[in-house]
C-alpha positions in Angstrom: -0.1 -0.3 0.1 2.8 2.6 0.6 4.0 2.1 -3.1 0.9 4.0 -3.7 1.5 7.2 -1.5 3.0 10.2 -2.9 5.4 10.5 -0.2 6.4 7.0 1.5 5.9 7.4 5.3 8.6 7.4 7.9 10.0 3.8 8.9 8.7 4.5 12.7 10.4 1.2 13.7 13.8 2.6 13.5 13.6 5.5 15.6 15.9 3.9 18.3 18.4 2.7 16.0 18.8 6.3 14.3 19.5 7.6 17.8 22.4 5.3 18.8 19.9 2.7 20.3 18.2 5.1 22.7 14.2 5.5 22.0 14.3 9.6 21.4 11.1 10.0 23.6 11.7 13.5 24.2 11.5 14.6 19.9 8.9 12.1 19.5 6.6 13.8 22.0 7.5 17.1 20.8 6.7 15.9 17.1 3.5 14.2 18.4 2.7 17.4 20.3 3.6 19.9 17.6 0.6 18.5 15.4 -1.1 21.8 17.0 -0.8 25.0 15.0 -0.7 28.8 16.3 -3.6 29.7 18.4 -4.9 26.2 19.4 -6.1 25.5 15.6 -5.6 22.0 15.4 -3.6 20.6 12.1 -4.6 17.0 13.1 -8.7 17.3 14.0 -8.5 13.7 15.5 -6.5 15.3 18.4 -8.6 18.2 19.0 -10.1 17.1 22.2 -6.6 15.6 23.4 -5.5 18.2 25.4 -9.1 18.3 27.6 -8.5 14.8 28.6 -6.5 13.5 31.6 -3.0 14.5 32.1 0.0 12.5 33.7 3.5 13.4 34.5 5.9 12.9 31.7 9.4 13.3 32.4 11.6 14.8 30.0 15.5 13.7 29.2 16.4 16.8 31.5 14.6 15.3 34.4 12.0 17.8 34.5 8.4 16.4 35.1 5.9 18.0 32.4 2.0 17.4 32.7 1.0 16.1 29.5 -2.1 15.0 28.2 -2.4 11.3 28.2 -3.6 10.9 24.8 -0.3 12.3 23.7 1.9 10.3 25.6 0.0 6.9 24.9 1.3 7.1 20.9 5.0 8.1 22.1 4.7 5.0 24.6 3.2 2.6 21.7 6.0 3.8 19.2 8.8 2.8 21.7 7.4 -0.9 21.8 7.9 -1.1 18.3 11.3 -0.4 17.7 13.9 -2.9 15.9 16.2 -4.6 18.2 
């Protein structure tokens, strides 16, 4: 199916391999959260209500804990389980 797409999808299973074996959770979270545009205008409408849901404490690489919508943390956690070993 990917051959029919005008732009091939990224290989999300190799994120850790391209980052010296460490899953780049902060970069992934930034990318997921970055799907939001200026002035809270959603670029991805399916996430429109995600910011209103329950929040969890997500730990950044610098050790800071950041309250983050659970619906945005869950995809990053899932991607971390898909990494090629």
